[in-house]
N, C-alpha and C positions, 0 to 999 in steps of 0.2 A: 839305896836311893830314898830320898825323902819323899813323903807322900805329897807335899805341897807342890813340888816340881812336876809331878804327874797330873795333879788336879787342875792347875791353872791352864795348861794347853787344852785339856779336855773341855773345860768350861768355855774357853774362847771358841773352840771348834763348834760346840753346841750352840752358842750365841749366833755364830755366823750361819750355821746350817738351819736353824729354826728361829728366824727373827721375831716371829709372832710371840714366841715364848719369852724372848728377852726384852719385850716392851718396845721394840723398834717398829711396830706395825704402823703403817702410814694410811691415812684416810684417802679414799679415792678423790681425785680432783673435782672441785665443785663445778657444776655446769651452770653457766649463766645464760639466761635467755633475755633477749631484748624485747621489751614490750613494743607492740606496734605503735606508730605515731598516733597521737590523739587529735589529728587534724586531717583534713582532706588532702590527698597527695596525688599529683599527676606528674609522674617522672617516667617518660618513655625510656626503656632500656637502651635504645640506640643513641639517644642524646646523652644519657648518663655515662655511657662508655666513652664519649668524647670530652666529658667535663674534666677540667684540670684539678678541681677540688671536689671533695666529697660533699654529699648532702649534709652530713653532720657538721662539717666545717662551715658551710654556708649558713646553716641554722644558727650556729654560735655567733657568726658575724652579725646577722640580722638581730639577734637578741642582745648583742652588745649595744646596738644602736637604740633599742627600746627595751631596756632590762625588765620592765614591769609588764611588757606586752605578752599576750597569750597568742600563740600561732593558731590561726584558723585554717589556713590553706597554704599549700606549696605547689608551685608549678615550675617545671624545668622547660624552658622554651627558647626559641630563637626570636629575638626582637631587635629590629633595626640592625640586622647583621651580626648580633652578638648573642652568644649562648648565655642565658641568665637563669638564676634561681629567683623566682618571684614569690615573696612571702606576704601574706595578709595577716596583720596582727591587730588584735583588739586591746586597746589601752583602757585600764580601769578609769571610770568617771568621764570618759570622753566619747562623744557620739562618732559613729562611723568607724572606719578602719584605717590603719596605716599600711601602705604597700612599700616594701623594701625590695629593691632589685639588686642582687649580688652577681657580679660577673663570675660565671662558672669556670672561667679559665684561671683567673688570678685572685679572686676573692675581694676585689674592690667593690664598694657600693657605687652603683652607677645611677641610682635613682631612688628618691623617697617621695611619696605622694600621699596626701590625705584623701581618702575616698569617703563620700557621704552615703 
């Protein structure tokens, strides 16, 4: 019997048995941690459980309305019978803040107001 017919299966068996020696070692999965929001946040867990959209989705909707705005505060509240995410944003070069109210059930903007 030829030696090559013997060595090939042995090498394959060793590669499967000892993957770290065959260069098939995998790195552990990376752990990603979310940084806490850089704004004041009032989100009661009981109301958050009833919301139809996430805080992240509502934040993206508010920031699409004012792309250059920096979020100062967020509040999840019931107002006029609706559950809303209320964002206060500061626009560069403008006095006061913009308040954007996002419906927490469907993500529609239900109000925008300039506050001095």
